[in-house]
C-alpha positions as a Python dict, from the first residue, in 0.01 Angstrom:
ca = {
    (1, 'M'): (0, 0, 0),
    (2, 'R'): (-296, -213, -110),
    (3, 'M'): (-551, -306, 154),
    (4, 'H'): (-668, -667, 154),
    (5, 'P'): (-1020, -669, 293),
    (6, 'R'): (-1181, -934, 504),
    (7, 'I'): (-1551, -967, 425),
    (8, 'R'): (-1797, -1075, 690),
    (9, 'P'): (-2168, -1042, 765),
    (10, 'A'): (-2269, -715, 926),
    (11, 'T'): (-2349, -729, 1296),
    (12, 'P'): (-2589, -512, 1497),
    (13, 'A'): (-2286, -333, 1643),
    (14, 'D'): (-2176, -230, 1289),
    (15, 'L'): (-2492, -47, 1188),
    (16, 'A'): (-2402, 300, 1319),
    (17, 'T'): (-2060, 266, 1154),
    (18, 'L'): (-2232, 184, 823),
    (19, 'Q'): (-2423, 510, 853),
    (20, 'D'): (-2092, 693, 910),
    (21, 'I'): (-1943, 523, 602),
    (22, 'E'): (-2243, 633, 396),
    (23, 'R'): (-2210, 994, 510),
    (24, 'A'): (-1837, 997, 430),
    (25, 'A'): (-1890, 824, 94),
    (26, 'G'): (-2144, 1092, 1),
    (27, 'E'): (-1902, 1381, 46),
    (28, 'P'): (-1722, 1343, -293),
    (29, 'F'): (-2056, 1411, -466),
    (30, 'R'): (-2038, 1768, -334),
    (31, 'A'): (-1744, 1843, -569),
    (32, 'L'): (-1963, 1736, -864),
    (33, 'G'): (-2237, 1981, -767),
    (34, 'M'): (-2455, 1698, -636),
    (35, 'V'): (-2505, 1861, -296),
    (36, 'A'): (-2839, 1688, -236),
    (37, 'I'): (-2666, 1351, -266),
    (38, 'A'): (-2382, 1459, -37),
    (39, 'D'): (-2636, 1581, 220),
    (40, 'D'): (-2869, 1281, 189),
    (41, 'D'): (-2933, 1089, 508),
    (42, 'P'): (-2786, 740, 528),
    (43, 'P'): (-3014, 438, 553),
    (44, 'T'): (-3181, 414, 891),
    (45, 'V'): (-3056, 162, 1144),
    (46, 'E'): (-3388, -19, 1095),
    (47, 'T'): (-3332, -46, 719),
    (48, 'L'): (-2975, -164, 765),
    (49, 'D'): (-3090, -417, 1023),
    (50, 'R'): (-3357, -551, 787),
    (51, 'F'): (-3086, -632, 531),
    (52, 'R'): (-2865, -773, 808),
    (53, 'R'): (-3136, -1003, 943),
    (54, 'A'): (-3204, -1128, 588),
    (55, 'G'): (-2834, -1216, 549),
    (56, 'N'): (-2784, -948, 284),
    (57, 'A'): (-2560, -694, 460),
    (58, 'W'): (-2187, -749, 426),
    (59, 'V'): (-1896, -543, 551),
    (60, 'A'): (-1532, -522, 453),
    (61, 'T'): (-1267, -470, 717),
    (62, 'T'): (-897, -413, 660),
    (63, 'P'): (-700, -602, 922),
    (64, 'G'): (-364, -445, 993),
    (65, 'H'): (-468, -99, 865),
    (66, 'G'): (-622, 73, 1164),
    (67, 'A'): (-685, 94, 1533),
    (68, 'D'): (-974, -152, 1514),
    (69, 'D'): (-895, -433, 1270),
    (70, 'D'): (-1257, -549, 1265),
    (71, 'A'): (-1416, -208, 1205),
    (72, 'P'): (-1596, -184, 869),
    (73, 'V'): (-1451, 45, 601),
    (74, 'A'): (-1713, -49, 340),
    (75, 'Y'): (-2046, -227, 311),
    (76, 'L'): (-2284, -378, 60),
    (77, 'L'): (-2660, -435, 83),
    (78, 'S'): (-2841, -660, -164),
    (79, 'E'): (-3163, -848, -219),
    (80, 'Q'): (-3311, -1067, -486),
    (81, 'V'): (-3508, -871, -745),
    (82, 'D'): (-3665, -1083, -1016),
    (83, 'D'): (-3396, -1324, -1143),
    (84, 'A'): (-3097, -1129, -1012),
    (85, 'E'): (-2926, -1020, -693),
    (86, 'H'): (-2980, -645, -681),
    (87, 'I'): (-2708, -439, -517),
    (88, 'E'): (-2907, -184, -326),
    (89, 'Q'): (-2602, -3, -193),
    (90, 'V'): (-2227, -40, -195),
    (91, 'S'): (-2028, 227, -13),
    (92, 'V'): (-1661, 259, 67),
    (93, 'H'): (-1520, 510, 312),
    (94, 'P'): (-1306, 758, 115),
    (95, 'R'): (-998, 673, 326),
    (96, 'A'): (-1023, 316, 189),
    (97, 'A'): (-1112, 410, -170),
    (98, 'G'): (-893, 292, -454),
    (99, 'H'): (-806, -43, -297),
    (100, 'R'): (-1068, -256, -476),
    (101, 'I'): (-1267, -301, -156),
    (102, 'G'): (-1603, -224, -317),
    (103, 'R'): (-1513, -465, -594),
    (104, 'A'): (-1428, -734, -337),
    (105, 'L'): (-1774, -690, -184),
    (106, 'I'): (-1937, -718, -528),
    (107, 'E'): (-1738, -1033, -612),
    (108, 'H'): (-1831, -1180, -274),
    (109, 'T'): (-2198, -1117, -349),
    (110, 'A'): (-2168, -1273, -695),
    (111, 'D'): (-1993, -1581, -556),
    (112, 'R'): (-2239, -1614, -268),
    (113, 'T'): (-2560, -1579, -467),
    (114, 'R'): (-2463, -1733, -803),
    (115, 'R'): (-2717, -1503, -970),
    (116, 'P'): (-2673, -1222, -1219),
    (117, 'L'): (-2615, -888, -1044),
    (118, 'T'): (-2809, -568, -1103),
    (119, 'L'): (-2783, -217, -966),
    (120, 'T'): (-2896, 134, -1042),
    (121, 'T'): (-2648, 419, -1041),
    (122, 'F'): (-2555, 761, -1169),
    (123, 'A'): (-2454, 746, -1534),
    (124, 'D'): (-2193, 1022, -1530),
    (125, 'V'): (-2026, 991, -1190),
    (126, 'P'): (-1680, 837, -1247),
    (127, 'W'): (-1703, 601, -949),
    (128, 'N'): (-2053, 492, -1047),
    (129, 'A'): (-2158, 366, -1395),
    (130, 'P'): (-1814, 401, -1560),
    (131, 'Y'): (-1659, 204, -1273),
    (132, 'Y'): (-1923, -68, -1285),
    (133, 'A'): (-1876, -101, -1662),
    (134, 'R'): (-1505, -166, -1601),
    (135, 'I'): (-1593, -458, -1372),
    (136, 'G'): (-1831, -627, -1610),
    (137, 'F'): (-2169, -454, -1576),
    (138, 'R'): (-2355, -327, -1881),
    (139, 'V'): (-2622, -59, -1906),
    (140, 'L'): (-2971, -196, -1965),
    (141, 'D'): (-3196, -28, -2216),
    (142, 'E'): (-3557, 42, -2124),
    (143, 'A'): (-3686, -277, -2290),
    (144, 'E'): (-3450, -490, -2076),
    (145, 'L'): (-3574, -359, -1742),
    (146, 'T'): (-3748, -626, -1538),
    (147, 'P'): (-4064, -541, -1341),
    (148, 'G'): (-3860, -516, -1022),
    (149, 'L'): (-3605, -281, -1176),
    (150, 'R'): (-3886, -66, -1317),
    (151, 'K'): (-4030, -39, -966),
    (152, 'I'): (-3689, 56, -823),
    (153, 'R'): (-3635, 321, -1093),
    (154, 'A'): (-3984, 464, -1031),
    (155, 'H'): (-3909, 489, -658),
    (156, 'E'): (-3578, 664, -733),
    (157, 'A'): (-3764, 914, -951),
    (158, 'E'): (-4007, 980, -664),
    (159, 'L'): (-3705, 1053, -442),
    (160, 'G'): (-3571, 1302, -699),
    (161, 'L'): (-3263, 1099, -790),
    (162, 'D'): (-3343, 1137, -1159),
    (163, 'R'): (-3231, 1502, -1146),
    (164, 'W'): (-2904, 1349, -1264),
    (165, 'P'): (-2889, 1082, -1536),
    (166, 'R'): (-2930, 734, -1389),
    (167, 'V'): (-2903, 389, -1539),
    (168, 'A'): (-2982, 32, -1447),
    (169, 'M'): (-2695, -208, -1501),
    (170, 'R'): (-2655, -586, -1504),
    (171, 'R'): (-2372, -834, -1488),
    (172, 'D'): (-2469, -1179, -1609),
    (173, 'L'): (-2317, -1507, -1500),
    (174, 'A'): (-2054, -1659, -1724),
    (175, 'P'): (-2153, -1973, -1919),
    (176, 'G'): (-2199, -2264, -1682),
    (177, 'G'): (-2319, -2039, -1399),
    (178, 'A'): (-1977, -1918, -1287),
    (179, 'T'): (-1931, -1560, -1180),
    (180, 'P'): (-1733, -1371, -1445),
    (181, 'R'): (-1394, -1238, -1343),
    (182, 'T'): (-1262, -910, -1467),
    (183, 'A'): (-900, -810, -1493),
    (184, 'P'): (-750, -669, -1171),
}
């Protein structure tokens, strides 16, 4: 049965749940030998609240599919970086995976901001770069990286994330400024 998410701004009461979602979403990395990613701490409540206060923290709920219809099952954090809206994090609880909930959050962000979207991700993890390519993102080569994306990639390298191949990706607006739609 397909879940139809409701997307709403994150509230202060959601922040601990977002940390739980992040921990659960990290577990599948363990099976790929990426134990450090699986064991990584979620964003702090302070970090999550900074995105929330800026209006850049969104949650997806799945009414009719659980004890608490308004409890988040996924979230997305973003901020403007150079000319694009940069998706800092999108995480879906594994129990809600496969229902296009992360995609719904991405489309909501694209519709809301009306800017190209960027993100950085693992190149070889099936639910990372290959997934984003299927929904309209393309890998940027080194010459295409904006100053802001270069700074993000440098920070990721400092954190040791470059132990596994990583890429920066971008999804441009369709002609006329519309957000592109990909096949369901």
